[in-house]
Structure formats: structure tokens, C-alpha cells
C-alpha positions in Angstrom: 96.3 52.9 43.0 97.9 53.2 46.1 98.1 49.7 47.5 98.3 50.4 51.4 99.7 48.6 53.7 98.5 46.2 57.1 100.6 47.6 60.1 103.1 45.4 62.0 102.2 43.8 65.5 102.6 47.8 67.2 105.4 45.1 69.7 107.3 45.6 66.6 107.3 49.2 66.2 110.1 51.0 67.7 108.9 54.5 67.6 111.3 56.7 68.7 108.8 60.1 69.6 109.2 63.0 71.8 108.0 63.9 75.3 104.9 66.2 74.4 104.1 64.3 70.9 102.0 61.4 70.3 101.2 59.4 67.3 97.5 59.0 66.9 97.1 57.7 63.3 100.2 56.1 60.5 99.6 54.3 57.4 102.3 53.2 54.6 101.5 51.7 50.7 103.2 51.2 47.3 102.5 52.4 44.2 104.0 51.8 40.7 105.9 55.1 38.4 104.5 56.6 36.5 106.3 55.5 33.6 105.6 51.6 34.7 109.0 50.6 35.1 108.2 47.1 36.7 111.5 46.9 38.7 110.9 50.5 40.5 108.3 51.0 43.3 106.7 53.9 45.9 106.4 53.7 48.6 104.1 56.1 51.0 104.3 56.6 55.0 102.3 59.7 56.9 101.3 60.1 60.5 99.3 61.9 62.3 101.1 64.1 65.2 99.9 65.7 68.3 101.3 68.4 70.4 100.1 67.5 74.2 101.9 70.1 75.3 100.5 73.9 76.2 103.6 74.9 74.2 103.5 75.1 70.5 106.6 73.1 69.4 108.6 72.2 65.8 109.4 68.8 65.1 111.4 67.0 62.5 110.3 63.8 61.7 111.9 61.2 59.9 110.4 57.6 58.8 112.4 53.8 58.8 110.9 51.6 56.5 111.2 48.5 58.6 110.1 44.5 57.0 107.9 41.7 58.9 110.5 41.0 61.4 111.2 44.4 62.4 114.5 45.5 60.3 115.3 48.7 58.7 115.0 49.0 55.1 118.1 47.1 52.9 119.0 46.0 56.2 121.6 43.9 55.5 123.8 47.1 53.7 123.2 50.0 55.6 123.2 50.5 58.9 120.4 52.9 60.3 120.7 56.1 60.1 121.0 55.3 56.1 118.0 53.5 56.3 115.8 56.6 57.8 114.0 58.2 55.2 113.5 62.4 55.9 109.9 63.5 55.6 110.4 67.4 56.8 110.1 70.1 59.9 106.8 70.9 61.0 105.4 74.4 63.4 102.7 72.3 65.8 100.7 74.0 68.0 99.8 73.6 71.8 96.9 71.0 72.3 96.3 70.6 68.0 97.3 68.2 65.5 99.1 67.4 61.8 99.7 64.6 59.0 102.7 64.6 57.9 104.3 62.1 54.7 106.6 61.5 52.2 107.0 59.1 49.9 110.3 57.8 48.7 111.0 55.8 45.0 112.7 52.4 45.9 113.0 48.8 43.7 110.6 46.7 43.5 111.7 43.5 45.7 112.9 46.6 48.3 108.7 48.2 47.9 107.4 43.8 48.1 109.6 44.3 51.9 108.6 46.9 54.2 105.8 45.5 56.0 105.6 48.6 58.8 107.2 51.6 59.8 108.7 53.7 62.5 108.8 57.1 63.2 111.1 59.2 64.7 109.6 61.8 65.9 112.1 65.0 67.2 111.8 68.4 68.5 113.8 71.3 66.7 114.3 74.9 68.4 111.6 76.8 67.6 111.8 79.8 65.0 111.9 83.5 65.8 108.2 84.6 66.2 105.7 85.6 64.6 105.6 81.9 63.3 102.8 80.3 61.1 101.0 77.5 60.7 98.0 77.6 57.6 96.5 74.9 56.8 95.6 74.7 52.5 92.5 74.1 50.7 93.7 72.2 47.8 91.7 73.4 44.2 93.3 71.2 41.7 95.5 68.0 41.6 97.7 68.1 38.2 99.2 64.9 37.6 102.0 65.1 34.9 101.5 63.3 31.6 101.9 58.9 31.8 105.0 57.7 30.9 107.4 61.4 31.4 109.4 62.0 34.3 108.2 65.3 35.0 106.4 66.8 38.3 103.2 66.3 39.2 101.5 69.8 41.0 99.1 70.8 42.9 96.7 73.7 43.3 95.7 75.7 46.7 94.7 78.6 48.2 95.9 80.1 52.1 94.1 82.7 54.0 97.6 84.1 56.0 95.5 86.8 59.2 99.7 87.7 59.2 102.2 89.5 57.6 103.4 88.8 53.8 105.3 85.8 53.9 108.3 84.8 51.5 109.1 80.3 50.6 107.1 78.8 53.6 107.9 75.0 53.8 104.3 73.5 52.2 103.4 69.7 52.8 100.8 67.2 51.7 99.5 64.1 53.3 97.3 61.5 51.1 94.8 59.1 52.0 93.0 56.3 50.1 89.6 56.0 49.5 88.6 54.1 52.3 90.5 57.2 54.5 93.7 55.3 54.8 97.1 57.5 54.7 99.2 56.4 52.3 102.2 59.1 52.0 102.3 62.4 51.7 105.1 64.9 50.0 106.9 68.1 51.6 108.7 70.8 50.2 111.9 73.4 51.6 113.8 76.1 49.9 116.3 75.2 53.0 116.2 71.2 51.9 115.2 71.2 48.1 118.2 73.8 47.4 116.8 73.7 43.3 113.3 73.6 43.9 112.8 77.2 42.0 113.6 74.9 38.8 110.3 73.0 39.4 108.2 75.6 40.2 105.5 76.7 37.3 105.8 79.7 35.4 104.3 83.2 37.1 104.5 81.3 41.2 106.2 83.8 43.2 106.2 81.5 46.5 104.5 85.4 48.1 101.8 84.5 50.4 100.1 88.2 51.2 98.2 89.2 53.8 94.3 87.9 53.2 93.9 84.9 50.6 96.7 84.3 47.8 96.1 81.6 45.4 99.8 79.2 44.8 100.6 75.9 42.3 103.6 73.8 43.7 105.8 70.5 42.7 105.1 67.6 44.1 104.8 64.1 44.3 101.1 62.7 43.6 100.0 59.2 44.5 97.7 57.9 40.8 94.2 58.5 40.8 94.0 60.5 44.0 91.8 63.1 44.6 91.8 66.7 46.3 89.3 66.1 49.0 91.8 63.1 50.0 95.0 64.9 50.2 95.6 67.3 54.0 98.0 70.6 53.3 99.2 72.9 55.2 102.2 76.3 55.0 104.4 76.6 57.4 107.6 78.7 58.5 
């Protein structure tokens, strides 16, 4: 099971968050890799972000793992930029909140050093209108067989009130049984060049008007349940 970690003193966490965005919650956890390799771990991180302005924003979210002294992950050998882990992009409507998260597989020694996360939230230019942010209903989580290096999958439904969407971005955030943020996943054709090879047979990534059902690849924490996953689709 994922092991949620306690956060550092807020004074140690020097977030770089764009004006107009607030971080309302954050969390992270470590959990074992599927093949049982004791030398590896997966570290997840996630946050809840709110647009406090009256205009929609497109944001780019990243996080950096830090140790108990606030030093960046692998700071002895890598500079801060190289220690930053990308999460992804999202449309954030005016006066609304979204959850964004990611996971990274690292060696066990590095995972043991992680004591907190620093959030980086930048604003990007909005894509041509119309843009969309659609909540998704997770219907099934399909972990890969134990000890096999294969993708996990999430099945979900989306209600699209507008025109057909093709190849959108998608993202999930995971919470523990106690409701704590423990990580997430972000998928995008722009950032994941070979995503097509991971898609299940029959998945078109065509989100027609009305309700459509889809299955996409992901990494899942062990034991996670559908009611502990928040999911969005956007472009």
C-alpha cells in the first residue's frame, strides 16, 4: 500500500506559484514497484489548485522532491532544474479548482530521502477557443499482473456537451483511504510521443458529443479504488 509521508514545515517549502493561483492542498507518498524490486520505489505527489481570478488560465504544474532540510532531490549531483519532475498542463476555469498529480520511479535510497514537495505553477498561453475541461467518472481500474512490467489501465466515462474532441490530455489524482493526496498521472500526445503503443485495442481517443467511454494507460498505486481517483479530460 502507499505510505503517505508527513509534510515539512511550510517555511521550508518555497513554492513558485503564478499570481492568481493558490495551492489549497498537497500530498505525497511512496509505494513499492510491482516486480518487488527492493532497490526501487515509486514516489507520487499531487496538489489541489484554485484559480482565484475571473478569467480561465492554462497552467503548467511541476514538483520537486526535497529532503528534511529542504534540499532538492539528488541536489548533490543535479541542479534544481534537473531535479524538477514534470506533472503536466491543465485548463483551470475561473474561480474553480482542479487536482493534478504525478508519479516517478526512483531508487529506494532517493525515495527514503523525500520529506516534502515544492510546487511550481506557471501560466501558459490559452489554446484557441473553444477549450474544455471535463470531469471523468472512473468506472474500473485494471492493474497489470503482479511482477510484470506492463501498463495499468483506467476505464472511465466522459460527458462532452460540445464538439467532438480528439486526442485530449487526461489526468488523475490518487488519494489514500484516509483521503490524503498520494500521487497522480498525466497523459498527453504532446509529451508522450509513443502513447499509441500503450493504448488498448479499440481505443480511438475520440470523445464525441454526449457520453463516451474510454480506457487509457496509467501507473496505479497498489490497492487503489475507483472512488479514490479524481480524473479530468481537457484540451
